[in-house]
Structures are given as C-alpha cells and as structure tokens.
Biopython code that builds the backbone (N, CA, C, O; Angstrom):
import numpy as np
from Bio.PDB.StructureBuilder import StructureBuilder

atoms = [
    (1, "MET", "N", (23.040, 69.679, 3.428)),
    (1, "MET", "CA", (23.132, 68.866, 4.593)),
    (1, "MET", "C", (24.099, 69.557, 5.582)),
    (1, "MET", "O", (25.241, 69.851, 5.228)),
    (2, "PRO", "N", (23.631, 69.814, 6.831)),
    (2, "PRO", "CA", (24.556, 70.537, 7.820)),
    (2, "PRO", "C", (25.635, 69.580, 8.295)),
    (2, "PRO", "O", (25.513, 68.356, 8.243)),
    (3, "ASP", "N", (26.711, 70.228, 8.768)),
    (3, "ASP", "CA", (27.802, 69.481, 9.400)),
    (3, "ASP", "C", (27.379, 68.925, 10.768)),
    (3, "ASP", "O", (26.435, 69.401, 11.399)),
    (4, "THR", "N", (28.049, 67.998, 11.150)),
    (4, "THR", "CA", (27.853, 67.442, 12.585)),
    (4, "THR", "C", (28.265, 68.435, 13.577)),
    (4, "THR", "O", (29.399, 68.912, 13.543)),
    (5, "THR", "N", (27.359, 68.787, 14.502)),
    (5, "THR", "CA", (27.622, 69.731, 15.508)),
    (5, "THR", "C", (28.742, 69.226, 16.430)),
    (5, "THR", "O", (28.974, 68.020, 16.511)),
    (6, "PRO", "N", (29.446, 70.153, 17.134)),
    (6, "PRO", "CA", (30.395, 69.754, 18.151)),
    (6, "PRO", "C", (29.885, 68.861, 19.201)),
    (6, "PRO", "O", (30.542, 67.915, 19.633)),
    (7, "GLU", "N", (28.645, 69.189, 19.627)),
    (7, "GLU", "CA", (28.003, 68.426, 20.654)),
    (7, "GLU", "C", (27.715, 66.984, 20.193)),
    (7, "GLU", "O", (27.948, 66.009, 20.908)),
    (8, "ALA", "N", (27.184, 66.908, 18.930)),
    (8, "ALA", "CA", (26.872, 65.547, 18.366)),
    (8, "ALA", "C", (28.141, 64.745, 18.209)),
    (8, "ALA", "O", (28.140, 63.537, 18.444)),
    (9, "ALA", "N", (29.267, 65.413, 17.803)),
    (9, "ALA", "CA", (30.555, 64.792, 17.652)),
    (9, "ALA", "C", (31.002, 64.149, 19.002)),
    (9, "ALA", "O", (31.444, 63.002, 19.065)),
    (10, "ARG", "N", (30.852, 64.975, 20.076)),
    (10, "ARG", "CA", (31.181, 64.464, 21.416)),
    (10, "ARG", "C", (30.345, 63.251, 21.776)),
    (10, "ARG", "O", (30.827, 62.288, 22.374)),
    (11, "VAL", "N", (29.070, 63.327, 21.393)),
    (11, "VAL", "CA", (28.209, 62.085, 21.676)),
    (11, "VAL", "C", (28.653, 60.957, 20.952)),
    (11, "VAL", "O", (28.669, 59.850, 21.489)),
    (12, "LEU", "N", (29.043, 61.145, 19.693)),
    (12, "LEU", "CA", (29.538, 59.940, 18.896)),
    (12, "LEU", "C", (30.836, 59.381, 19.510)),
    (12, "LEU", "O", (31.069, 58.173, 19.570)),
    (13, "VAL", "N", (31.668, 60.345, 19.965)),
    (13, "VAL", "CA", (32.917, 59.796, 20.616)),
    (13, "VAL", "C", (32.583, 59.025, 21.866)),
    (13, "VAL", "O", (33.194, 57.981, 22.097)),
    (14, "ARG", "N", (31.678, 59.457, 22.668)),
    (14, "ARG", "CA", (31.326, 58.819, 23.849)),
    (14, "ARG", "C", (30.611, 57.477, 23.560)),
    (14, "ARG", "O", (30.862, 56.477, 24.232)),
    (15, "MET", "N", (29.703, 57.476, 22.531)),
    (15, "MET", "CA", (29.076, 56.194, 22.114)),
    (15, "MET", "C", (30.157, 55.226, 21.730)),
    (15, "MET", "O", (30.134, 54.083, 22.187)),
    (16, "HIS", "N", (31.134, 55.640, 20.884)),
    (16, "HIS", "CA", (32.218, 54.793, 20.556)),
    (16, "HIS", "C", (32.920, 54.166, 21.702)),
    (16, "HIS", "O", (33.197, 52.967, 21.712)),
    (17, "GLN", "N", (33.210, 54.991, 22.679)),
    (17, "GLN", "CA", (33.890, 54.518, 23.853)),
    (17, "GLN", "C", (33.033, 53.458, 24.636)),
    (17, "GLN", "O", (33.563, 52.436, 25.074)),
    (18, "LEU", "N", (31.758, 53.713, 24.793)),
    (18, "LEU", "CA", (30.901, 52.796, 25.458)),
    (18, "LEU", "C", (30.798, 51.482, 24.721)),
    (18, "LEU", "O", (30.856, 50.402, 25.309)),
    (19, "LEU", "N", (30.632, 51.614, 23.324)),
    (19, "LEU", "CA", (30.559, 50.397, 22.592)),
    (19, "LEU", "C", (31.881, 49.617, 22.522)),
    (19, "LEU", "O", (31.865, 48.391, 22.413)),
    (20, "SER", "N", (32.963, 50.278, 22.579)),
    (20, "SER", "CA", (34.271, 49.632, 22.638)),
    (20, "SER", "C", (34.409, 48.846, 23.901)),
    (20, "SER", "O", (34.888, 47.712, 23.890)),
    (21, "GLN", "N", (33.998, 49.433, 24.982)),
    (21, "GLN", "CA", (34.090, 48.765, 26.302)),
    (21, "GLN", "C", (33.104, 47.584, 26.265)),
    (21, "GLN", "O", (33.468, 46.496, 26.711)),
    (22, "ALA", "N", (31.864, 47.752, 25.750)),
    (22, "ALA", "CA", (30.902, 46.740, 25.697)),
    (22, "ALA", "C", (31.372, 45.538, 24.836)),
    (22, "ALA", "O", (31.234, 44.364, 25.178)),
    (23, "GLY", "N", (31.917, 45.942, 23.730)),
    (23, "GLY", "CA", (32.389, 44.859, 22.740)),
    (23, "GLY", "C", (33.530, 44.101, 23.328)),
    (23, "GLY", "O", (33.632, 42.887, 23.153)),
    (24, "ASP", "N", (34.423, 44.819, 24.047)),
    (24, "ASP", "CA", (35.584, 44.075, 24.577)),
    (24, "ASP", "C", (35.145, 43.122, 25.699)),
    (24, "ASP", "O", (35.629, 41.997, 25.826)),
    (25, "GLU", "N", (34.178, 43.646, 26.528)),
    (25, "GLU", "CA", (33.703, 42.781, 27.538)),
    (25, "GLU", "C", (32.943, 41.534, 27.021)),
    (25, "GLU", "O", (33.123, 40.412, 27.495)),
    (26, "ALA", "N", (32.116, 41.798, 26.059)),
    (26, "ALA", "CA", (31.275, 40.718, 25.470)),
    (26, "ALA", "C", (32.281, 39.747, 24.789)),
    (26, "ALA", "O", (32.092, 38.536, 24.897)),
    (27, "ASP", "N", (33.347, 40.234, 24.088)),
    (27, "ASP", "CA", (34.294, 39.360, 23.480)),
    (27, "ASP", "C", (35.017, 38.489, 24.546)),
    (27, "ASP", "O", (35.205, 37.285, 24.372)),
    (28, "ARG", "N", (35.391, 39.125, 25.598)),
    (28, "ARG", "CA", (36.033, 38.404, 26.657)),
    (28, "ARG", "C", (35.117, 37.268, 27.157)),
    (28, "ARG", "O", (35.549, 36.128, 27.332)),
    (29, "ARG", "N", (33.879, 37.610, 27.371)),
    (29, "ARG", "CA", (32.936, 36.607, 27.881)),
    (29, "ARG", "C", (32.738, 35.468, 26.835)),
    (29, "ARG", "O", (32.670, 34.289, 27.180)),
    (30, "ALA", "N", (32.652, 35.861, 25.597)),
    (30, "ALA", "CA", (32.471, 34.885, 24.498)),
    (30, "ALA", "C", (33.618, 33.907, 24.407)),
    (30, "ALA", "O", (33.403, 32.707, 24.237)),
    (31, "ARG", "N", (34.840, 34.409, 24.519)),
    (31, "ARG", "CA", (35.981, 33.506, 24.453)),
    (31, "ARG", "C", (35.970, 32.543, 25.643)),
    (31, "ARG", "O", (36.342, 31.377, 25.516)),
    (32, "ARG", "N", (35.540, 33.048, 26.789)),
    (32, "ARG", "CA", (35.512, 32.201, 27.973)),
    (32, "ARG", "C", (34.354, 31.080, 27.949)),
    (32, "ARG", "O", (34.541, 29.911, 28.287)),
    (33, "SER", "N", (33.216, 31.574, 27.529)),
    (33, "SER", "CA", (32.048, 30.641, 27.515)),
    (33, "SER", "C", (31.764, 29.914, 26.253)),
    (33, "SER", "O", (31.118, 28.866, 26.260)),
    (34, "ARG", "N", (32.251, 30.468, 25.130)),
    (34, "ARG", "CA", (32.040, 29.944, 23.803)),
    (34, "ARG", "C", (30.518, 29.683, 23.504)),
    (34, "ARG", "O", (30.130, 28.806, 22.733)),
    (35, "ASP", "N", (29.759, 30.477, 24.149)),
    (35, "ASP", "CA", (28.277, 30.451, 23.998)),
    (35, "ASP", "C", (27.959, 31.314, 22.753)),
    (35, "ASP", "O", (28.419, 32.451, 22.652)),
    (36, "LEU", "N", (27.191, 30.777, 21.838)),
    (36, "LEU", "CA", (26.842, 31.417, 20.539)),
    (36, "LEU", "C", (26.111, 32.710, 20.660)),
    (36, "LEU", "O", (26.320, 33.610, 19.846)),
    (37, "ASP", "N", (25.252, 32.844, 21.649)),
    (37, "ASP", "CA", (24.487, 34.052, 21.950)),
    (37, "ASP", "C", (25.523, 35.201, 22.369)),
    (37, "ASP", "O", (25.443, 36.340, 21.910)),
    (38, "THR", "N", (26.440, 34.823, 23.225)),
    (38, "THR", "CA", (27.428, 35.754, 23.648)),
    (38, "THR", "C", (28.346, 36.228, 22.486)),
    (38, "THR", "O", (28.728, 37.395, 22.393)),
    (39, "VAL", "N", (28.662, 35.285, 21.643)),
    (39, "VAL", "CA", (29.470, 35.575, 20.392)),
    (39, "VAL", "C", (28.620, 36.524, 19.556)),
    (39, "VAL", "O", (29.126, 37.569, 19.146)),
    (40, "ALA", "N", (27.396, 36.223, 19.292)),
    (40, "ALA", "CA", (26.502, 37.107, 18.553)),
    (40, "ALA", "C", (26.464, 38.554, 19.121)),
    (40, "ALA", "O", (26.569, 39.536, 18.387)),
    (41, "LEU", "N", (26.310, 38.631, 20.456)),
    (41, "LEU", "CA", (26.314, 39.940, 21.136)),
    (41, "LEU", "C", (27.587, 40.656, 20.834)),
    (41, "LEU", "O", (27.566, 41.821, 20.438)),
    (42, "ALA", "N", (28.741, 39.965, 21.016)),
    (42, "ALA", "CA", (30.022, 40.628, 20.759)),
    (42, "ALA", "C", (30.107, 41.115, 19.293)),
    (42, "ALA", "O", (30.612, 42.208, 19.038)),
    (43, "ASN", "N", (29.642, 40.347, 18.381)),
    (43, "ASN", "CA", (29.693, 40.780, 16.983)),
    (43, "ASN", "C", (28.840, 41.940, 16.753)),
    (43, "ASN", "O", (29.260, 42.877, 16.074)),
    (44, "ASN", "N", (27.636, 41.948, 17.285)),
    (44, "ASN", "CA", (26.735, 43.143, 17.101)),
    (44, "ASN", "C", (27.372, 44.353, 17.672)),
    (44, "ASN", "O", (27.323, 45.409, 17.042)),
    (45, "LEU", "N", (27.993, 44.271, 18.872)),
    (45, "LEU", "CA", (28.551, 45.450, 19.461)),
    (45, "LEU", "C", (29.773, 45.939, 18.691)),
    (45, "LEU", "O", (29.976, 47.147, 18.572)),
    (46, "THR", "N", (30.596, 45.022, 18.161)),
    (46, "THR", "CA", (31.720, 45.430, 17.409)),
    (46, "THR", "C", (31.283, 46.127, 16.124)),
    (46, "THR", "O", (31.848, 47.143, 15.721)),
    (47, "TYR", "N", (30.244, 45.541, 15.483)),
    (47, "TYR", "CA", (29.754, 46.172, 14.288)),
    (47, "TYR", "C", (29.258, 47.567, 14.552)),
    (47, "TYR", "O", (29.586, 48.496, 13.814)),
    (48, "ALA", "N", (28.440, 47.735, 15.637)),
    (48, "ALA", "CA", (27.917, 49.076, 15.977)),
    (48, "ALA", "C", (29.082, 50.010, 16.292)),
    (48, "ALA", "O", (29.060, 51.161, 15.855)),
    (49, "LYS", "N", (30.063, 49.580, 17.006)),
    (49, "LYS", "CA", (31.318, 50.407, 17.228)),
    (49, "LYS", "C", (31.880, 50.873, 15.977)),
    (49, "LYS", "O", (32.165, 52.059, 15.811)),
    (50, "ASP", "N", (32.060, 49.935, 15.041)),
    (50, "ASP", "CA", (32.740, 50.260, 13.807)),
    (50, "ASP", "C", (31.893, 51.252, 12.942)),
    (50, "ASP", "O", (32.453, 52.109, 12.257)),
    (51, "GLN", "N", (30.571, 51.122, 12.986)),
    (51, "GLN", "CA", (29.754, 52.051, 12.262)),
    (51, "GLN", "C", (29.854, 53.420, 12.910)),
    (51, "GLN", "O", (29.917, 54.397, 12.164)),
    (52, "VAL", "N", (29.874, 53.588, 14.239)),
    (52, "VAL", "CA", (29.989, 54.833, 14.880)),
    (52, "VAL", "C", (31.363, 55.446, 14.559)),
    (52, "VAL", "O", (31.457, 56.661, 14.383)),
    (53, "PHE", "N", (32.398, 54.655, 14.482)),
    (53, "PHE", "CA", (33.738, 55.146, 14.094)),
    (53, "PHE", "C", (33.654, 55.983, 12.854)),
    (53, "PHE", "O", (34.174, 57.098, 12.798)),
    (54, "HIS", "N", (32.965, 55.416, 11.814)),
    (54, "HIS", "CA", (32.878, 56.113, 10.544)),
    (54, "HIS", "C", (31.976, 57.335, 10.560)),
    (54, "HIS", "O", (32.012, 58.123, 9.615)),
    (55, "LEU", "N", (31.189, 57.518, 11.570)),
    (55, "LEU", "CA", (30.333, 58.707, 11.739)),
    (55, "LEU", "C", (31.033, 59.835, 12.491)),
    (55, "LEU", "O", (30.631, 60.995, 12.399)),
    (56, "VAL", "N", (32.054, 59.498, 13.216)),
    (56, "VAL", "CA", (32.789, 60.523, 13.944)),
    (56, "VAL", "C", (33.575, 61.393, 12.931)),
    (56, "VAL", "O", (34.353, 60.883, 12.124)),
    (57, "PRO", "N", (33.349, 62.700, 13.001)),
    (57, "PRO", "CA", (34.085, 63.608, 12.078)),
    (57, "PRO", "C", (35.625, 63.372, 12.207)),
    (57, "PRO", "O", (36.146, 63.178, 13.305)),
    (58, "ALA", "N", (36.291, 63.397, 11.099)),
    (58, "ALA", "CA", (37.757, 63.091, 11.022)),
    (58, "ALA", "C", (38.561, 63.925, 12.023)),
    (58, "ALA", "O", (39.469, 63.345, 12.618)),
    (59, "PRO", "N", (38.329, 65.245, 12.284)),
    (59, "PRO", "CA", (39.090, 66.007, 13.215)),
    (59, "PRO", "C", (38.838, 65.508, 14.716)),
    (59, "PRO", "O", (39.604, 65.886, 15.602)),
    (60, "CYS", "N", (37.827, 64.708, 14.983)),
    (60, "CYS", "CA", (37.536, 64.295, 16.337)),
    (60, "CYS", "C", (38.026, 62.860, 16.604)),
    (60, "CYS", "O", (37.920, 62.366, 17.727)),
    (61, "ARG", "N", (38.551, 62.213, 15.590)),
    (61, "ARG", "CA", (38.839, 60.738, 15.745)),
    (61, "ARG", "C", (40.036, 60.486, 16.676)),
    (61, "ARG", "O", (40.187, 59.374, 17.182)),
    (62, "GLY", "N", (40.865, 61.469, 16.904)),
    (62, "GLY", "CA", (41.904, 61.267, 17.888)),
    (62, "GLY", "C", (41.400, 60.938, 19.242)),
    (62, "GLY", "O", (42.041, 60.198, 19.988)),
    (63, "ALA", "N", (40.218, 61.493, 19.591)),
    (63, "ALA", "CA", (39.601, 61.197, 20.882)),
    (63, "ALA", "C", (39.165, 59.757, 21.030)),
    (63, "ALA", "O", (38.870, 59.323, 22.144)),
    (64, "LEU", "N", (39.113, 59.010, 19.961)),
    (64, "LEU", "CA", (38.719, 57.621, 20.035)),
    (64, "LEU", "C", (39.869, 56.724, 20.584)),
    (64, "LEU", "O", (39.682, 55.547, 20.890)),
    (65, "LEU", "N", (41.017, 57.329, 20.684)),
    (65, "LEU", "CA", (42.124, 56.515, 21.319)),
    (65, "LEU", "C", (41.953, 56.374, 22.812)),
    (65, "LEU", "O", (42.512, 55.452, 23.406)),
    (66, "ASP", "N", (41.206, 57.246, 23.433)),
    (66, "ASP", "CA", (40.964, 57.171, 24.832)),
    (66, "ASP", "C", (39.793, 56.161, 25.093)),
    (66, "ASP", "O", (38.618, 56.504, 25.221)),
    (67, "ARG", "N", (40.243, 54.916, 25.154)),
    (67, "ARG", "CA", (39.285, 53.869, 25.353)),
    (67, "ARG", "C", (39.272, 53.331, 26.804)),
    (67, "ARG", "O", (40.322, 52.986, 27.347)),
    (68, "PRO", "N", (38.077, 53.264, 27.425)),
    (68, "PRO", "CA", (38.086, 52.712, 28.753)),
    (68, "PRO", "C", (38.398, 51.216, 28.812)),
    (68, "PRO", "O", (38.025, 50.466, 27.910)),
    (69, "GLU", "N", (39.043, 50.808, 29.815)),
    (69, "GLU", "CA", (39.382, 49.421, 30.029)),
    (69, "GLU", "C", (38.088, 48.614, 30.419)),
    (69, "GLU", "O", (37.205, 49.112, 31.116)),
    (70, "PRO", "N", (38.039, 47.350, 29.927)),
    (70, "PRO", "CA", (36.938, 46.565, 30.457)),
    (70, "PRO", "C", (36.968, 46.414, 31.934)),
    (70, "PRO", "O", (38.008, 46.136, 32.530)),
    (71, "ASP", "N", (35.772, 46.605, 32.551)),
    (71, "ASP", "CA", (35.795, 46.585, 34.001)),
    (71, "ASP", "C", (34.732, 45.620, 34.523)),
    (71, "ASP", "O", (34.389, 45.656, 35.704)),
    (72, "GLY", "N", (34.216, 44.767, 33.659)),
    (72, "GLY", "CA", (33.236, 43.818, 34.183)),
    (72, "GLY", "C", (31.848, 44.320, 34.012)),
    (72, "GLY", "O", (30.919, 43.644, 34.455)),
    (73, "ALA", "N", (31.624, 45.456, 33.403)),
    (73, "ALA", "CA", (30.304, 46.062, 33.201)),
    (73, "ALA", "C", (29.473, 45.171, 32.231)),
    (73, "ALA", "O", (30.030, 44.540, 31.333)),
    (74, "GLU", "N", (28.177, 45.135, 32.424)),
    (74, "GLU", "CA", (27.339, 44.322, 31.539)),
    (74, "GLU", "C", (27.316, 44.888, 30.140)),
    (74, "GLU", "O", (26.922, 46.045, 29.993)),
    (75, "PRO", "N", (27.685, 44.211, 29.149)),
    (75, "PRO", "CA", (27.760, 44.755, 27.800)),
    (75, "PRO", "C", (26.402, 45.278, 27.322)),
    (75, "PRO", "O", (26.381, 46.306, 26.644)),
    (76, "VAL", "N", (25.324, 44.670, 27.616)),
    (76, "VAL", "CA", (23.951, 45.117, 27.162)),
    (76, "VAL", "C", (23.681, 46.482, 27.864)),
    (76, "VAL", "O", (23.089, 47.367, 27.246)),
    (77, "ASP", "N", (24.093, 46.662, 29.109)),
    (77, "ASP", "CA", (23.850, 47.906, 29.775)),
    (77, "ASP", "C", (24.655, 49.051, 29.157)),
    (77, "ASP", "O", (24.194, 50.190, 29.079)),
    (78, "LEU", "N", (25.898, 48.704, 28.712)),
    (78, "LEU", "CA", (26.706, 49.790, 28.038)),
    (78, "LEU", "C", (26.101, 50.105, 26.752)),
    (78, "LEU", "O", (26.073, 51.276, 26.375)),
    (79, "ALA", "N", (25.586, 49.114, 26.007)),
    (79, "ALA", "CA", (24.938, 49.364, 24.709)),
    (79, "ALA", "C", (23.661, 50.233, 24.939)),
    (79, "ALA", "O", (23.358, 51.135, 24.158)),
    (80, "ARG", "N", (22.985, 49.947, 25.956)),
    (80, "ARG", "CA", (21.724, 50.716, 26.246)),
    (80, "ARG", "C", (22.151, 52.210, 26.573)),
    (80, "ARG", "O", (21.503, 53.158, 26.129)),
    (81, "ARG", "N", (23.199, 52.362, 27.320)),
    (81, "ARG", "CA", (23.703, 53.784, 27.649)),
    (81, "ARG", "C", (24.052, 54.438, 26.340)),
    (81, "ARG", "O", (23.716, 55.609, 26.164)),
    (82, "ALA", "N", (24.725, 53.747, 25.372)),
    (82, "ALA", "CA", (25.110, 54.353, 24.159)),
    (82, "ALA", "C", (23.923, 54.802, 23.336)),
    (82, "ALA", "O", (23.919, 55.878, 22.740)),
    (83, "GLU", "N", (22.876, 53.915, 23.321)),
    (83, "GLU", "CA", (21.659, 54.308, 22.624)),
    (83, "GLU", "C", (20.960, 55.489, 23.255)),
    (83, "GLU", "O", (20.464, 56.378, 22.563)),
    (84, "GLU", "N", (20.924, 55.491, 24.616)),
    (84, "GLU", "CA", (20.256, 56.579, 25.298)),
    (84, "GLU", "C", (21.088, 57.925, 25.060)),
    (84, "GLU", "O", (20.509, 59.004, 24.934)),
    (85, "LEU", "N", (22.342, 57.813, 25.011)),
    (85, "LEU", "CA", (23.151, 58.991, 24.710)),
    (85, "LEU", "C", (22.881, 59.597, 23.377)),
    (85, "LEU", "O", (22.984, 60.812, 23.202)),
    (86, "SER", "N", (22.523, 58.733, 22.396)),
    (86, "SER", "CA", (22.212, 59.276, 21.083)),
    (86, "SER", "C", (20.983, 60.149, 21.068)),
    (86, "SER", "O", (20.751, 60.906, 20.125)),
    (87, "ARG", "N", (20.196, 60.036, 22.124)),
    (87, "ARG", "CA", (18.934, 60.902, 22.185)),
    (87, "ARG", "C", (19.152, 62.217, 22.808)),
    (87, "ARG", "O", (18.222, 63.014, 22.929)),
    (88, "THR", "N", (20.419, 62.488, 23.232)),
    (88, "THR", "CA", (20.656, 63.727, 23.891)),
    (88, "THR", "C", (20.871, 64.910, 22.979)),
    (88, "THR", "O", (20.968, 66.051, 23.431)),
    (89, "GLU", "N", (20.944, 64.636, 21.718)),
    (89, "GLU", "CA", (21.148, 65.722, 20.642)),
    (89, "GLU", "C", (20.087, 65.450, 19.535)),
    (89, "GLU", "O", (19.731, 64.298, 19.288)),
    (90, "PRO", "N", (19.591, 66.520, 18.877)),
    (90, "PRO", "CA", (18.697, 66.262, 17.806)),
    (90, "PRO", "C", (19.292, 65.433, 16.680)),
    (90, "PRO", "O", (20.471, 65.575, 16.358)),
    (91, "VAL", "N", (18.495, 64.583, 16.091)),
    (91, "VAL", "CA", (19.042, 63.682, 15.042)),
    (91, "VAL", "C", (19.645, 64.408, 13.849)),
    (91, "VAL", "O", (20.551, 63.893, 13.193)),
    (92, "HIS", "N", (19.121, 65.656, 13.558)),
    (92, "HIS", "CA", (19.661, 66.364, 12.452)),
    (92, "HIS", "C", (21.017, 66.987, 12.688)),
    (92, "HIS", "O", (21.638, 67.550, 11.787)),
    (93, "ASP", "N", (21.479, 66.862, 13.991)),
    (93, "ASP", "CA", (22.897, 67.317, 14.293)),
    (93, "ASP", "C", (23.915, 66.258, 14.033)),
    (93, "ASP", "O", (25.114, 66.538, 14.053)),
    (94, "PHE", "N", (23.482, 65.051, 13.790)),
    (94, "PHE", "CA", (24.361, 63.949, 13.531)),
    (94, "PHE", "C", (24.570, 63.742, 12.006)),
    (94, "PHE", "O", (23.794, 64.258, 11.202)),
    (95, "PRO", "N", (25.595, 63.006, 11.625)),
    (95, "PRO", "CA", (25.747, 62.735, 10.197)),
    (95, "PRO", "C", (24.759, 61.661, 9.759)),
    (95, "PRO", "O", (24.255, 60.889, 10.575)),
    (96, "PRO", "N", (24.492, 61.625, 8.469)),
    (96, "PRO", "CA", (23.573, 60.528, 8.003)),
    (96, "PRO", "C", (24.232, 59.212, 8.333)),
    (96, "PRO", "O", (25.447, 59.038, 8.238)),
    (97, "GLY", "N", (23.326, 58.246, 8.744)),
    (97, "GLY", "CA", (23.719, 56.934, 9.134)),
    (97, "GLY", "C", (23.544, 56.658, 10.566)),
    (97, "GLY", "O", (23.541, 55.498, 10.979)),
    (98, "VAL", "N", (23.393, 57.702, 11.367)),
    (98, "VAL", "CA", (23.278, 57.476, 12.827)),
    (98, "VAL", "C", (21.965, 56.768, 13.151)),
    (98, "VAL", "O", (21.908, 56.049, 14.148)),
    (99, "ALA", "N", (20.916, 56.936, 12.365)),
    (99, "ALA", "CA", (19.674, 56.241, 12.709)),
    (99, "ALA", "C", (19.781, 54.736, 12.534)),
    (99, "ALA", "O", (19.120, 53.988, 13.255)),
    (100, "SER", "N", (20.563, 54.294, 11.633)),
    (100, "SER", "CA", (20.796, 52.819, 11.457)),
    (100, "SER", "C", (21.559, 52.275, 12.640)),
    (100, "SER", "O", (21.264, 51.170, 13.095)),
    (101, "VAL", "N", (22.513, 52.993, 13.149)),
    (101, "VAL", "CA", (23.288, 52.578, 14.367)),
    (101, "VAL", "C", (22.413, 52.507, 15.482)),
    (101, "VAL", "O", (22.423, 51.526, 16.226)),
    (102, "VAL", "N", (21.592, 53.561, 15.667)),
    (102, "VAL", "CA", (20.683, 53.599, 16.886)),
    (102, "VAL", "C", (19.729, 52.413, 16.776)),
    (102, "VAL", "O", (19.509, 51.741, 17.784)),
    (103, "GLN", "N", (19.117, 52.099, 15.543)),
    (103, "GLN", "CA", (18.258, 50.945, 15.374)),
    (103, "GLN", "C", (18.946, 49.615, 15.772)),
    (103, "GLN", "O", (18.384, 48.756, 16.451)),
    (104, "LEU", "N", (20.182, 49.515, 15.303)),
    (104, "LEU", "CA", (21.002, 48.298, 15.678)),
    (104, "LEU", "C", (21.118, 48.188, 17.204)),
    (104, "LEU", "O", (20.988, 47.095, 17.756)),
    (105, "LEU", "N", (21.361, 49.311, 17.882)),
    (105, "LEU", "CA", (21.523, 49.263, 19.323)),
    (105, "LEU", "C", (20.170, 48.888, 19.956)),
    (105, "LEU", "O", (20.128, 48.037, 20.845)),
    (106, "ILE", "N", (19.169, 49.453, 19.554)),
    (106, "ILE", "CA", (17.827, 49.127, 20.059)),
    (106, "ILE", "C", (17.563, 47.629, 19.874)),
    (106, "ILE", "O", (17.164, 46.938, 20.811)),
    (107, "ASP", "N", (17.790, 47.144, 18.660)),
    (107, "ASP", "CA", (17.494, 45.713, 18.420)),
    (107, "ASP", "C", (18.405, 44.753, 19.259)),
    (107, "ASP", "O", (17.974, 43.706, 19.741)),
    (108, "THR", "N", (19.713, 45.194, 19.399)),
    (108, "THR", "CA", (20.646, 44.419, 20.179)),
    (108, "THR", "C", (20.229, 44.341, 21.614)),
    (108, "THR", "O", (20.203, 43.259, 22.201)),
    (109, "VAL", "N", (19.880, 45.546, 22.228)),
    (109, "VAL", "CA", (19.425, 45.546, 23.622)),
    (109, "VAL", "C", (18.226, 44.710, 23.834)),
    (109, "VAL", "O", (18.138, 43.982, 24.823)),
    (110, "ARG", "N", (17.232, 44.795, 22.873)),
    (110, "ARG", "CA", (15.982, 44.087, 22.997)),
    (110, "ARG", "C", (16.310, 42.506, 22.894)),
    (110, "ARG", "O", (15.798, 41.698, 23.669)),
    (111, "GLU", "N", (17.167, 42.154, 21.915)),
    (111, "GLU", "CA", (17.460, 40.741, 21.762)),
    (111, "GLU", "C", (18.251, 40.094, 22.858)),
    (111, "GLU", "O", (18.049, 38.913, 23.140)),
    (112, "PHE", "N", (19.117, 40.798, 23.470)),
    (112, "PHE", "CA", (20.034, 40.266, 24.459)),
    (112, "PHE", "C", (19.688, 40.647, 25.884)),
    (112, "PHE", "O", (20.466, 40.351, 26.791)),
    (113, "SER", "N", (18.581, 41.275, 26.115)),
    (113, "SER", "CA", (18.178, 41.619, 27.472)),
    (113, "SER", "C", (17.422, 40.474, 28.156)),
    (113, "SER", "O", (17.013, 40.607, 29.310)),
]
sb = StructureBuilder()
sb.init_structure("model")
sb.init_model(0)
sb.init_chain("A")
sb.init_seg("    ")
for serial, (resi, resn, name, xyz) in enumerate(atoms, 1):
    if name == "N":
        sb.init_residue(resn, " ", resi, " ")
    sb.init_atom(name, np.array(xyz, "f"), 0.0, 1.0, " ", f" {name:<3s}", serial, name[0])
structure = sb.get_structure()
C-alpha cells in the first residue's frame, strides 16, 4: 500500500479546514435555532472532520491548527467544496478510508441541500 502523496496530504488538510469551518458554522446555527435538521447537519460535518483528521499523515497534522474563522458561509456549500476537493487527486494517492468520508460528504450534501 503506497504512502499518501504530499499533494493528497495537502488536500486532506484543506478538506479538514473546510469541514472545520462548516461544522463550526452549522453548530453556531444549531445552537441559535435548536432545529433538529441543523443539529444533524452539524453532527455529520463534525464526524466527517474527525474522520479526515485521522487520515492526515502525522507529519502534516500541525497544519490543522490553521483553522479559518466562521464567516457566515453556508455549511453545505463548504461540505460540497470539501467533497469536490477530494476529486483533485487520484483516490489511490490517499490513505484507506477516504472513500467512506467522501461518501459521507456526498450523502450529507444531498440530504441537506
């Protein structure tokens, strides 16, 4: 099994940043609205972010500390961007497990769009 390429590692870091921003924004909205669908969206995004964290190679994890601030962006749009970003590198350049994260993102975008 090949190692994660540097390009794929950068994609994973960026996906984590997008999902962190999306989850924070969805969580903020869920606390304000107390709407169960918004809570479910926040939970899905947090779960996806946590899954990506574990896929990022250990030497690259320091980059995860650079998290964008919530800026009012639409959480589903950020999740869509993270999923699209995953397609910029061949799947075999990523560690095992990326396919399940991508599927979670596809399902989340579909369910909450």
